[in-house]
N, C-alpha and C positions, 0 to 999 in steps of 0.2 A: 184391538189394534186393527185399523182398517186400511193402513198404508205400509209399504215396505220401508225398512229403516234407512236405507241409503238414498235411493232415488225417489222415494215417496210415491211409488206407483200404487194406484188404488186396487184393493182386493175386491173380488166378486164375493159378495156375502151370501149366506144361505137364504133361500126364498126371495132373493132380490129380483125385482122386476126390471125389465130392460137391461139384462146383463151385458148386452152388446155395447151399451154406452160406457160402462165401466171398463170393459175390455179395450175398447177403442181409445179411451183416455190413457190407459197404460201404454198402449202401442205408440201413441203420439208423444208421450213423455220419453219413451225409449228412443224414438226417432230423433228427438231434440237433443238428448243428452249423450247418446252413444257416438263415439268418434266426433267430438265437438269441434266444429270449425265455425268461427263467427266472422261476420263481415268486418266489424269494427268494434272498438271499445271507446270511441271518442264521441259518440252521439248521445245527447241528452233528450232528444225527441225522436219519435219514429220517422223513418224515411217516408217520402211522399208516396212512392210506388213500390211497396215491398212485394217480393215474389214468394209464393208459398215455399216454405223450407228455409227462408232466410233467418239467420240468428245473429243477435247482437248482444254484446256485453254492455248493459245500461250504465252510462256515465253518471257522475254525481249530479245532484240537483236536477233530476229529470222533470219533464213536463208533458203535457198532452196525455196520450194513452199510456205513457210510461210513468206518469206521476207516482211518486212514492215507491218506485221499484229500483232504486239505485243499487248497483252491484249484482243484480240478478241477470240471468240469461233469458233474453226475450226471443221467442220463436214465433214466426208468423205462419199460422195454419188455419185452414177453413175460414179465411177472411177475418181472423182476429188474432190478437197477441196473447200468447201464453207465457207465463213467467215461472222460472225455475230457480230456486235458491241454491247456489253452488256450495259445496262443502270442501273441507281440507282434503287435498289430494286430487281434486278435479284438474284435468289438464285440458287446455284450450289452445287451438291454433288460431292466431290473429292474422286474418288474411291481408288486412291493410298494412300491417307492420312486417309481414312474413316472419313472425316470431312465435315461439312457443311460450305460454304462460301457465303457471301452476298456482292453485289456490292454497294459501298457507293457513287457512282458518279465519283470516281477517280480510284478505283480498288477494287478487291475482298479482304475481310478480314474475318478472322475465326469467325464463330458463336460458342460461348461456348457450350460445351456439357452439358447435364443436371447436371452432377457431378462437373462442373467447372463454373457454372453461377456466374458472379461477384456480382449481386444483385438479391434479390427476395423480392418483396413486395406483400403481400396477403391482399387485401382490403385496402391497404395504400401504401405510398411511401417509398421505401428503399433508403438509402444513403451510402456514403463511410464509415461511422462509423457503422450505424445500417444496415448491409448488408442483414440481414434477418429481415423483419418487418411484423408483423401480427396485424391486427385490427379485434377483434372478441370478443364475450361475454366470450369465454373460449378457451383454447388451450389444446388439448389432445395429450400426448405422451404415447403410450401403448406398451405392450410386443408383441413379435411374438413367441409364444410358451412357454416362461418361463420368464426369467429376462428382465429387462429394466433399463439401467443406463444412467444418464445424466452426461456427463463429461465436466468440465470446466478446461482448461489447461492454465497455465501461463508460461512465459519464464524463470524466475529466482525467487529466494526466495524473493527478495525485491519488486517483482511485485504483482499484484492483480488478484485474480480469485474469484469473488463474485457475489451474486445476490442482486440487488438493488430494493427496493420497493418505489414507488414514488406517490405523490399526484400532479396531474396536471403537470407532468414532473419535479417536484421538489422532490429530494430524501428525504425520511423520515426514512428509515432503510436499513441496509446492513448486510448480513451474508456471511461468507466465509473466504478466506485467503486474508486479506486486508493489503498489504504491508509487509507481513511476512509469515512464514509457520505455524504460530499459528492460530487456528480457533478463530473467534471472531464474536460477534453480536454488532452492533453499531446502534445508533439512532441519528436523527438530527431534530431540530425544523425548519430549514430553508433551508436545502439542501446544506449548505456551511460548517457549523461546525458539527462535529460528536462526540458523546460520546460513549465510549465503555462500555457496560453493562455486557458482559460476555466474557471470554477468556478461551482457552484450550491450555496448554503448549504442543507443538508438541513432546517433548522428554519424559516428565514424565507423560503426560496425566492429570496433575493437572488442575482442573477447578477453576477459580477465578472470583470474581465479583467486578470489580474495583470501583463501586459506592456504594457498601454496606459497612457499618462500621464493621459488624460482619459477614463476608462471610463464614468462615470456623470454627471458634471456638471463645469462649469469649476472649476478648483482655486482657490477663493477662501479665503484664510486668514482665519478669523474672529477670530484674535488681533489685538489692537490694534497690536502691533509684529510685523511679519512675519519675525522671526528675525534682525533686523539689530542688535538691542541698541543702538539709537541714538535712542531716544525714541519717543513716541506722541503724536499720530498719526504713522504711518510717513512718513518723508521720501520725496519723489518723485524725487530725483536719483540719479545713479549713485554719488555719494560720500556719506560720512557724517561727522558732526562728532564730538563727544565721546561716550564710552560712557554709556549710561543704562539702568539696570535697568528692564525693562518693567513696566507696571502689573499684568500678569497673574501675575507671579512673586512668590509669597509664601514667606517663609522661616520655618522652625521650628527650635527647639532651638539658637538663636543662630547658625545658619548664615549665611554671607555670600555674595553674588553680586557679583563684581567683574569688571573687564576683564582678560582674559588677554592678548589680542593682537588686532590689527586686520589685516584683509586690505586692502592697498593695491592698487588696480587699476593704478597707475602704478609698482609696485615694481620695484626693480632685478632681482629674481628673474625677472620676466617681461619684461625688456627696457626698463623705464621708468627714471625718475630718482629715484623716491621710495625710502623705506627698504626694505631687504631684508625679506622675509617671515619671521615667526617659524616655526620648524620645524614646530610642530603645525598651524599654519594652512596651511603649504605641503603637508603630508601630506593634509590634508582636501581641498584644491583638486585634488591629483593623484588623489584618490579619486573625485571627483564631476564634474570638468569636463575636457573634452578639451583637450589642450595648445594648440591653435590659438585657443581662446576664453578662456583664463584672463586674458589681458591686458585683456580688455574686460568682465570680470565686475563686477556691482555690488559695491560695498564693504560690509563687514560686520565685526562684532566676534565673537570667540569669548569666551564668558563663563566665568568660573572660579568654581566652586561649592566652598566650603570648609565642611565639616561642623562644627557646634558640639558642645558637650558635653552638651546636654540629652538627656532620655530619654523625651520625649513621643511618642505615636503610634508604638508599636513594631510590628514585623512580623518573624516568624521565617522564615528561608530554608532551603534544602536542607541547608546545613551545620549546621543546628540553632542558628545564632547569630542573635540579635536585632539588627536595625538600625533606625534611627529616621528618620522623615520629616525631610528637610532643605529640599526645595523642592517646592512644589505649585502648581497653577494656581488663581488666584482664580476665584470664581464668575462665570460669564458666560453670556449667552443662547446656547443651543446647540440644534442640531437633534436629532431623535429618535436619529439615528445619527451617529457622529463618528469620524473617523480622525485620529490624532495621529502626527506624524512628526518625528524629530529625530536628531541625531548626538551620540554620547556617547563620551568617552575618559576612562577611569579612570586618574588619575595616581598617586594614593596610596590604596591600599585599593580594593576592588571597589565597585560600585554595584548596589543591589537594585532590580529592576523587579517591581512587583506584577502578579499574574494573578488573574482570577476567572472564574466561569462566564459572565459577561455580556460578556466581551471576548475577542478573539483577539489574541495577543501574538506578534510576530515580532522576532527578533534577527538582523540580517544576512540577512533573507529566509527564515530557518528558523523555523517556528512552534514555540513552546514551550507547555507546558500546566501550568506551576507557577510559583510565585514564583522568579524567575531572577536570577542574578548576572552582571553584565557585568564581566569580569575586568580587572585592571590589567595588561594585556599589551602596552602601548605602541601599541595599535591603535585607530583610530576604529571605532565600531560604529554601525550604523543601527538605530534602535529604531522600531517601528511598532506601534500599538495600534488595533484597530478595535472600537469600542463599539457594541453592537447593541440594547441595552435602551432602553425608552422613558424611563427615569429619572423616572418620575412622582413618586417619593419626594423628588426634588429640585426638583420643579416645573420640570423641564427646565433646571435649573441644576446645574452639577457642579464640584467642585474637584479632580477626579481625572483630568483629561485628561492631565496629567503629574504624576507623584509619584515622587520619587527618595529612596531609603533608603540611609543611610551610617552609619558609626560615627565617633565623635569624632575630628577631625583628618583624616579622609579628604578627598581633593581629586579633583574631576572637572571636565572641560571639556564644555561643551554648546554646540551650534551649530544654527542653522536651526530652532527650534521652530515648528511649524505645526499648526493644527487645521483640517481641511476637512470640509464636510458629506458624509455618506454613508460607506459601508464601501468603501474603495478600497485596493487593493493597490499602494501607491506603491513603485516599484522603488528599490533602495538607492542608485542613482546619480542620482536625480532632481535633486539640488542644491538650490538655494534656491527655496522656493515663494513666489511673489508674494503679497502680502497685500492689504489693503484699498486701498493706494495702488498706484502703478505706477512703473516705472523704464525 
C-alpha cells in the first residue's frame, strides 16, 4: 500500500529518491482537503484566472482541464489543477451558496441550516410528526426583555390548534381550538373519546358548560305548558288530567296535534297498579330517567303530530325535497338568547329541522350546520337549538323557537318541549324541564 486509506496521501517508500516530492504531494493534498471551502459547485469548466488555493466542486459534464472529473474537488496549486475524489462524510462549505454540504457516498447534499433543521430531538428521538421532541423534568420558555408569546397556528377554521395533556402517551385533556374557532376544554378517560366541559363562543364570547345542568341560570321554562301537554297554566301536581294542546303550539297546512300516550307514574310497567306504559313512552323513559326514579316521575303526555296536505311555508332539505311547516311556536315574550330543547321520534316519514346562521342546532348532542332531517328510524332523538341573535326584527318576539317540517301524512311524536333563557348546552338525558309551575 503506497497511499493512506482515507485521503489517499502518498507514503514515502524505503530507498525512494526525491522523497521531498512525495512529501510535498501529501502536504498539498492535506492543504486542499482539510477545512474544505470551495468557491462554487456550479462550474463545468475552470475559471479563467484562478488563484492558488482556489477550490471548486466540479459540476456534471465538465470540459477543458476538468474533463472527466465530474464530482471531484479541483484545487489550483503550482499553476495546475489537482483533483481529489470525495468520500462519504466529507463536509464542504459552498462559498457561493453560503451553505454546508456533506457527501453521502454518491454526491454532496445540503446540510440544513440551524433555522431549517428537519428534526430536533433533545434527550429523546424526534420523528416526522413530533419534529421537536424534548425529554426533561421541565421545559422553560422565557422572555427576552419583556413579553413572551407561544403561538399555535392552524390552517383553517375546521382544523385544530390545541395543547394535549397525556398519561403514558394517552391523551386525558385538551385545550384550545379543537375542530373550530371556538375555544374549548375537553377531557378523556381513554385517549379516544373526549367530552367537552367548557366552551367559549368566538363571536359573542359567551362561556358555556356543556356537561352542567345549570351553567348560566336556573332552568325556567318560559313556555306556558312545561312539556306535559296537560293544559296551561301548568299543573302543579305529580299527575295530569286530560291531554290539552298547549297554547304555544300553532298548526299549519291542516296538521293536527293530538294525544299519543300518557306516562303513568303508577303504571304496571314500573311496579304500580295503573295501565302499562305505551312502548314509545317506555322507550323515552328508559332514555332519560334512571330505573330507580321512573316510578316517581311526574306524569306527562307524548303528543302526536300528523302532517296535513297543505303546501305553505316550504323549506328544501339536503335530499333536495321540499317539506312544509306543520307545527311552530306562537309568538311569546323571549329573552335576547334562547335555548329550545325537546324529544322527537319520527314514526312515518322524517322530520325536518331548520338551521340558520343565527342559531346552533344539535341532534343527539352532535352539532349540525344545515337544514337537517331527523330520520324515521324507530328512535327518540334529542333536538336542541341555541338562538343567539337579538331578534330586534321581531321586537323580541319569535315564532321559530320550534318549527317542524314534514310532508303530507307524515307522523311524529314530540315530548318535553322547553324554552329556557340563555345559550345552554342541555345534555340529551336531562329529562323533563320544570316550567313556570312546580311539582
